[in-house]
C-alpha positions in Angstrom: 123.3 -30.9 216.5 124.1 -31.5 212.8 122.0 -28.5 211.7 124.1 -25.8 213.4 127.3 -27.4 212.0 125.9 -27.3 208.5 124.9 -23.6 208.9 128.4 -22.9 210.1 129.9 -24.6 207.0 127.5 -22.7 204.7 128.4 -19.4 206.4 132.1 -20.1 206.1 131.7 -21.1 202.4 129.8 -17.8 201.7 132.5 -15.8 203.5 135.3 -17.5 201.6 133.5 -17.0 198.2 132.8 -13.3 199.0 136.5 -12.7 200.1 137.7 -14.5 197.0 135.5 -12.3 194.7 136.6 -9.1 196.5 140.2 -10.3 196.4 140.1 -10.9 192.7 138.4 -7.6 192.1 141.0 -5.7 194.1 144.2 -7.7 193.4 143.3 -9.4 190.1 144.5 -8.2 186.7 143.3 -4.6 185.8 140.9 -3.8 183.0 138.2 -5.6 181.2 138.9 -8.8 179.2 138.1 -8.2 175.5 138.6 -9.8 172.2 139.5 -8.1 168.9 136.5 -8.6 166.6 137.2 -6.3 163.7 140.0 -4.3 162.0 139.2 -1.4 159.6 140.9 1.6 158.0 139.5 4.8 156.6 141.3 7.5 154.5 139.7 11.0 154.2 140.6 14.1 152.2 138.9 17.4 152.6 137.9 18.8 149.2 137.9 22.6 149.2 136.0 24.8 146.7 136.9 28.3 145.7 133.9 30.5 146.6 133.0 34.2 146.2 132.3 35.7 149.7 131.2 39.1 150.6 132.7 41.2 153.4 133.2 44.7 154.7 136.1 46.6 156.3 137.8 49.9 156.2 139.0 50.6 152.7 142.6 50.8 153.8 142.4 47.3 155.3 140.9 45.3 152.5 142.2 41.7 152.0 144.3 41.0 149.0 142.3 40.1 145.9 139.2 42.0 146.9 136.9 43.1 144.0 133.4 44.5 143.4 134.3 47.2 145.9 131.7 49.8 146.9 132.7 52.7 149.1 131.0 55.1 151.5 132.3 57.5 154.1 131.2 56.8 157.7 132.3 57.6 161.3 133.9 54.7 163.2 131.2 53.3 165.6 134.0 51.8 167.8 135.7 55.2 168.1 139.2 54.0 167.1 139.3 56.4 164.2 139.1 60.1 165.0 137.9 61.2 161.5 135.2 59.7 159.3 136.7 57.3 156.8 136.0 55.2 153.7 134.3 51.9 154.6 134.1 49.3 151.8 131.9 46.3 150.9 133.7 43.8 148.7 133.8 40.3 147.3 136.9 38.1 147.7 137.6 34.5 146.5 138.3 32.1 149.4 138.9 28.4 149.6 136.3 26.7 151.9 135.6 23.1 152.9 133.1 21.7 150.6 133.0 17.9 151.1 135.0 14.9 152.3 136.3 12.2 149.9 136.6 8.8 151.7 137.9 5.3 151.1 137.6 2.5 153.6 138.3 -1.2 154.0 139.5 -3.9 156.2 142.6 -6.0 156.8 142.2 -7.7 153.4 142.5 -4.5 151.4 145.4 -2.1 151.2 144.8 1.3 152.6 144.7 3.8 149.7 143.9 7.5 149.5 140.7 8.4 147.6 141.1 10.0 144.1 138.0 12.3 143.8 137.2 14.0 140.6 137.7 17.8 141.0 135.9 20.6 139.3 138.0 23.0 137.3 136.8 26.6 136.6 138.6 29.2 134.6 141.4 31.0 136.5 140.0 33.7 138.9 136.5 32.3 138.8 134.7 30.6 141.7 133.9 26.9 141.4 137.3 25.2 141.2 138.1 22.4 143.8 141.4 21.3 145.3 142.5 18.7 147.8 143.0 19.9 151.4 143.8 18.2 154.7 144.3 14.4 154.7 143.5 12.1 157.6 144.1 8.4 158.0 142.3 6.3 160.6 143.3 2.8 161.6 140.7 1.3 164.0 140.0 -2.0 165.9 136.8 -3.1 167.5 137.0 -4.8 170.9 134.2 -6.8 172.5 133.8 -8.1 176.0 131.6 -10.9 174.7 128.5 -9.2 176.1 126.8 -6.0 174.9 129.9 -3.7 175.2 131.9 -2.7 172.1 134.8 -0.3 172.0 136.5 1.2 169.0 140.2 2.1 169.3 142.3 4.2 166.9 146.0 3.4 166.5 149.0 4.0 164.2 149.4 1.9 161.1 152.4 -0.1 162.5 150.5 -1.3 165.6 147.3 -1.9 163.5 149.2 -4.2 161.1 150.5 -6.4 164.0 147.0 -7.1 165.4 144.7 -10.0 164.3 141.0 -10.8 164.8 140.6 -13.1 167.8 143.4 -11.7 169.9 142.6 -11.2 173.5 143.4 -8.1 175.6 142.7 -6.4 178.8 141.8 -2.8 178.5 141.2 -0.3 181.3 137.7 1.1 181.2 136.6 4.2 183.3 133.4 4.5 185.2 131.7 6.1 182.1 132.5 3.1 180.0 135.3 4.7 178.0 138.2 2.4 177.1 141.7 3.6 177.6 143.0 2.2 174.3 146.7 3.3 174.6 147.0 1.2 177.8 145.5 -2.0 176.6 147.8 -5.0 176.8 147.6 -8.6 175.5 146.0 -11.0 177.8 147.7 -14.4 178.4 144.5 -16.0 179.7 
């Protein structure tokens, strides 16, 4: 008679544990519990180089600064010009992305823009370099204590407020992507 009562108690305990787990999953705090493990910054500047590039177009539509122009008379293959016209091959100087200068560091170093050495060629000659677009990245790394790591970008003001060891909850989608703008500090 004791055996059926023990089975009933075990069955009730299993049901309570299952309902508790499902209840926590459904009604518990949203997101994954994570800890901030690293803060870093990176500053990048695109360095552009003046290059000679070849092109071709109708001679009356040449870009400004075109040189080394060769001309020939041809009919318009697209049919937009009724009469044959002068078509030109030319060279033009254009600024193009060449490389990226970077500086990077952590919370112990002050974010600072790189100061790359730039090539200088005689005016009107290809080879000179100039600074282009600037990008600043302030990132934190979050860990769930297991094998999952997420990197989140944020603005400088928020990045300066955070410290390694802080705990957060962050929503994570079914593909494992963290919704960083919606993370909030965990009080647990």
